C-alpha positions as CSV (number, residue, x, y, z in Angstrom):
1,M,-57.5,41.7,106.0
2,S,-58.5,44.8,104.2
3,A,-55.6,46.5,102.4
4,I,-54.4,49.7,104.1
5,F,-51.8,50.5,101.4
6,N,-50.8,49.5,97.9
7,P,-48.0,47.0,98.1
8,Y,-47.3,47.6,94.4
9,A,-46.6,51.3,95.0
10,K,-43.2,51.0,93.2
11,F,-44.2,48.5,90.6
12,D,-47.7,49.6,89.3
13,K,-48.3,53.3,90.1
14,E,-51.7,53.1,88.4
15,S,-53.1,50.7,91.0
16,T,-54.4,52.3,94.1
17,D,-56.3,49.5,95.9
18,T,-54.9,46.1,96.6
19,E,-58.5,44.6,96.6
20,N,-58.6,45.1,92.8
21,I,-55.3,43.5,92.0
22,D,-55.4,40.3,90.0
23,V,-53.3,37.9,92.0
24,G,-52.4,35.9,88.9
25,K,-51.4,39.0,87.1
26,T,-47.7,39.5,86.6
27,K,-45.6,42.7,85.9
28,D,-41.9,42.1,85.3
29,N,-42.3,38.6,86.8
30,I,-43.8,40.1,90.1
31,I,-46.8,38.4,91.4
32,E,-48.5,38.1,94.8
33,I,-47.8,34.8,96.5
34,E,-49.4,33.4,99.6
35,I,-47.0,33.7,102.5
36,N,-47.5,30.1,103.7
37,K,-46.1,29.0,100.3
38,L,-42.8,30.8,101.0
39,N,-39.8,29.0,102.6
40,P,-36.7,30.6,104.1
41,F,-33.3,30.0,102.8
42,K,-31.7,27.7,105.2
43,E,-28.3,28.3,106.8
44,Q,-27.9,31.8,105.7
45,P,-25.5,34.1,107.5
46,F,-28.0,37.0,108.2
47,K,-29.9,37.5,111.4
48,E,-33.5,38.4,111.6
49,Y,-34.4,42.0,112.4
50,S,-34.7,42.9,116.0
51,E,-38.0,44.1,117.3
52,S,-37.1,47.7,116.9
53,E,-35.9,47.1,113.3
54,M,-39.0,45.2,112.5
55,K,-41.2,47.9,113.9
56,E,-39.4,50.4,111.8
57,L,-39.9,48.3,108.6
58,K,-43.6,47.8,109.3
59,D,-44.1,51.5,109.8
60,S,-42.4,52.2,106.5
61,I,-44.6,49.6,104.8
62,N,-47.7,51.2,106.2
63,R,-46.4,54.6,105.2
64,I,-45.1,54.3,101.7
65,G,-45.7,50.7,100.7
66,L,-43.3,48.0,99.7
67,Q,-40.3,49.5,97.9
68,N,-38.5,46.1,96.8
69,A,-40.5,43.0,95.9
70,V,-39.4,39.8,97.6
71,I,-37.1,37.7,95.4
72,V,-38.0,34.0,95.3
73,R,-37.4,30.9,93.3
74,K,-39.8,28.0,92.7
75,I,-38.5,24.8,94.5
76,E,-41.4,22.6,93.9
77,E,-45.1,22.8,93.1
78,E,-46.8,25.5,95.2
79,K,-43.6,26.1,97.1
80,Y,-41.0,28.9,96.8
81,Q,-37.7,29.7,98.4
82,I,-36.9,33.3,99.6
83,L,-33.7,34.6,98.3
84,S,-34.1,38.3,99.3
85,G,-36.7,39.6,101.7
86,H,-37.0,37.3,104.7
87,N,-37.7,40.3,107.0
88,R,-40.3,41.9,104.6
89,V,-42.1,38.5,104.6
90,R,-42.2,38.5,108.3
91,A,-43.4,42.1,108.4
92,F,-46.2,41.4,106.0
93,K,-47.3,38.4,108.1
94,E,-47.1,40.4,111.3
95,L,-49.2,43.1,109.6
96,G,-51.9,40.5,108.9
97,F,-51.4,40.1,105.1
98,S,-51.8,36.6,103.5
99,T,-49.8,37.4,100.4
100,V,-46.7,39.4,99.5
101,P,-45.4,40.8,96.1
102,C,-42.7,38.6,94.9
103,K,-40.3,38.5,91.9
104,V,-40.0,34.9,90.7
105,I,-36.8,33.9,89.1
106,E,-35.2,30.6,87.9
107,V,-31.6,30.2,89.1
108,D,-29.3,27.4,90.2
109,D,-28.2,26.9,93.8
110,D,-25.0,28.9,93.7
111,T,-26.6,31.8,91.8
112,A,-29.5,31.7,94.3
113,E,-27.1,32.0,97.3
114,M,-25.0,34.8,95.6
115,I,-28.2,36.8,95.0
116,L,-29.2,36.3,98.7
117,I,-25.8,37.5,99.8
118,D,-25.4,40.5,97.5
119,T,-29.0,41.8,98.0
120,N,-28.7,41.6,101.8
121,I,-25.3,43.4,101.7
122,V,-26.5,46.4,99.8
123,Q,-30.1,46.5,101.1
124,R,-29.7,46.0,104.9
125,D,-28.6,48.7,107.2
126,G,-26.5,47.9,110.2
127,L,-25.0,44.5,109.2
128,S,-22.8,43.4,112.1
129,V,-19.2,42.8,111.5
130,M,-19.5,39.0,111.8
131,E,-22.6,38.9,109.5
132,R,-20.5,40.6,106.8
133,A,-17.5,38.3,107.5
134,K,-19.6,35.1,107.2
135,A,-21.3,36.4,104.1
136,Y,-18.0,37.1,102.5
137,K,-16.8,33.6,103.4
138,R,-19.8,32.0,101.7
139,K,-19.3,34.3,98.8
140,D,-15.6,33.4,98.5
141,E,-16.5,29.7,98.5
142,I,-19.0,30.2,95.7
143,K,-16.7,32.2,93.6
144,K,-14.1,29.4,93.8
145,R,-16.6,26.9,92.4
146,R,-17.1,29.3,89.5
147,K,-20.6,27.8,88.7
148,Y,-22.8,30.8,89.4
149,N,-24.4,33.0,86.8
150,V,-22.9,36.5,87.1
151,D,-25.5,38.2,84.9
152,Q,-28.5,36.7,86.8
153,V,-27.0,38.0,90.0
154,S,-26.4,41.5,88.5
155,E,-30.0,41.7,87.1
156,N,-31.3,41.7,90.7
157,L,-29.3,44.9,91.7
158,S,-29.8,48.4,90.7
159,E,-26.9,50.5,89.3
160,D,-26.5,52.3,92.6
161,E,-26.5,48.9,94.5
162,K,-23.9,47.6,92.1
163,K,-21.6,50.7,92.8
164,E,-22.2,50.3,96.6
165,L,-21.3,46.5,96.4
166,S,-18.1,47.3,94.5
167,A,-17.1,50.0,97.1
168,T,-17.7,47.8,100.1
169,E,-15.9,44.9,98.6
170,A,-12.6,46.3,97.7
171,R,-10.0,43.5,97.6
172,Q,-8.1,44.4,100.8
173,T,-11.4,45.0,102.7
174,F,-13.0,41.8,101.5
175,Y,-10.1,39.7,102.6
176,R,-9.7,41.6,106.0
177,Y,-13.3,40.7,106.8
178,L,-12.8,37.1,105.5
179,S,-9.9,36.6,107.9
180,L,-12.2,37.3,110.9
181,N,-13.7,33.8,110.4
182,N,-10.5,32.5,111.8
183,L,-11.2,34.1,115.2
184,I,-12.3,32.1,118.2
185,P,-16.0,32.8,119.1
186,E,-15.1,35.0,122.0
187,Y,-13.2,37.4,119.7
188,Q,-15.9,37.2,117.0
189,E,-18.4,38.3,119.6
190,Q,-16.1,41.2,120.6
191,C,-16.0,42.2,116.9
192,D,-19.8,42.4,116.9
193,L,-19.9,44.3,120.1
194,G,-17.4,46.9,118.7
195,K,-14.9,46.1,121.3
196,L,-12.4,44.6,118.8
197,S,-11.8,46.4,115.5
198,V,-11.8,44.7,112.1
199,Y,-8.0,45.6,112.0
200,S,-7.2,44.2,115.3
201,G,-9.2,41.1,114.5
202,E,-7.3,40.6,111.3
203,H,-4.0,40.6,113.2
204,L,-5.3,38.2,115.9
205,S,-6.8,35.9,113.3
206,K,-3.2,35.1,112.1
207,L,-2.8,33.2,115.4
208,N,-4.1,29.7,115.8
209,A,-7.0,29.0,118.1
210,E,-4.9,27.8,121.0
211,Q,-2.7,31.0,120.8
212,Q,-5.9,33.2,120.7
213,K,-7.2,31.4,123.8
214,R,-3.9,32.1,125.5
215,V,-4.1,35.8,124.6
216,L,-7.7,36.0,125.8
217,G,-6.8,34.1,129.0
218,V,-4.0,36.7,129.8
219,L,-5.8,39.9,128.6
220,G,-9.4,39.0,129.1
221,K,-11.8,41.5,127.5
222,A,-9.2,44.3,127.5
223,T,-9.3,46.6,124.5
224,I,-6.6,45.5,122.0
225,T,-5.7,48.2,119.5
226,K,-4.5,47.3,116.0
227,E,-0.9,48.2,117.0
228,K,-1.0,46.0,120.1
229,A,-2.7,43.1,118.1
230,N,0.1,43.4,115.5
231,E,2.8,43.3,118.2
232,I,1.1,40.2,119.7
233,K,1.0,38.6,116.3
234,K,4.7,39.3,115.8
235,L,5.5,37.9,119.4
236,F,4.0,34.5,118.5
237,Q,5.6,34.4,115.0
238,N,9.1,35.1,116.6
239,N,8.5,32.6,119.5
240,N,5.7,30.2,119.5
241,E,6.5,29.2,123.1
242,C,6.3,32.8,124.5
243,S,5.1,33.1,128.1
244,N,2.1,34.8,129.5
245,E,4.5,37.3,130.9
246,D,5.7,38.1,127.4
247,I,2.2,38.7,126.3
248,K,1.6,41.0,129.3
249,E,4.8,43.0,128.5
250,V,3.9,43.5,124.9
251,Y,0.4,44.6,125.8
252,S,1.5,47.0,128.7
253,G,4.5,48.4,126.7
254,N,6.7,47.9,129.7
255,K,9.6,46.6,128.0
256,K,12.9,48.5,128.7
257,G,15.1,49.5,126.0
258,N,18.2,47.9,127.6
259,K,16.4,44.7,128.5
260,M,17.6,41.5,126.9
261,T,15.6,38.4,126.3
262,V,17.1,35.0,125.8
263,K,15.0,32.3,124.2
264,F,15.8,28.5,124.3
265,T,14.6,25.9,121.9
266,K,12.2,23.2,123.2
267,K,15.1,20.7,122.8
268,E,17.5,22.8,124.8
269,S,14.9,23.4,127.5
270,E,14.2,19.7,127.9
271,T,17.9,18.9,127.8
272,F,19.3,21.5,130.2
273,F,16.4,22.8,132.3
274,K,13.9,19.9,132.8
275,Q,14.5,19.8,136.5
276,F,13.2,23.4,137.0
277,D,9.5,24.3,137.3
278,T,9.6,28.1,136.5
279,N,11.5,30.6,134.5
280,E,12.6,32.3,137.7
281,Q,14.3,29.1,138.8
282,I,16.1,28.8,135.4
283,K,17.2,32.5,135.7
284,Q,18.7,31.9,139.2
285,Y,20.5,28.8,138.1
286,I,22.1,30.6,135.1
287,V,23.1,33.6,137.3
288,E,24.8,31.4,139.8
289,L,26.7,29.7,137.0
290,I,27.9,33.0,135.6
291,K,28.9,34.3,139.2
292,I,31.0,31.0,139.6
293,N,32.5,31.2,136.2
294,Q,33.5,34.8,136.5
295,K,34.2,34.7,140.2
296,I,31.7,37.3,141.1
297,E,30.5,37.4,144.7
298,N,27.9,40.1,144.8
299,I,25.3,41.0,142.2
């Protein structure tokens, strides 16, 4: 395909015609590599661009050229693994190009994945909540292994990108997003749809999967504010065997100030109330005993 723009616009301003570029020539380790020799980074947490996002990227490439070279590492003879730029490679392919400008680096597996994560976080607009949460989880796992090369990761970020990364990964924010990985899939989906805030998700993530499913079964897809999520979390912390009615009460805020709640342990329930099927039956039984004991005839 005849070149319609200079893909080296940012890297070699003197060149104005891609037809005249020596494919074997390097500049800051940037070379043109055939697209069919590039392999995606498997099991990464980032989604492909939507059709509208891809159109915007291709329009940008057509208009001003490629602003950031694809970052790759050589994995075997004539094969490279993409670390940063999966969507750029797809855009070049859809535009009909057979090669794409790439920065070739030599890094170990952990460093490669850290570069993939950090460059995507700072270069991609509109990351979903769970994309960021899953990326932070992978990043946390890599950091705990302490085997990646910090300097090599840093070399692939501009000063502005380093500042942005630092700002978006303040300790509290990082661990708040990290906690969302403990949500059941239904609540993760609500986070991505913007129906459950990161703060609400953080509170619900403190419940185990079974407790979350109970809350979902009772409240469905109702909006849960961070205040309500915190109250629901505390409800389960105080009484793991709370009823569905308790969950509804906490959510609706219908608890009366003078209302008393009596809780029984599992052992007490099995010992004294195993013959009853519902809480209402237990309540009536206790009321009758009190009436007899206090000789009260009408309540």
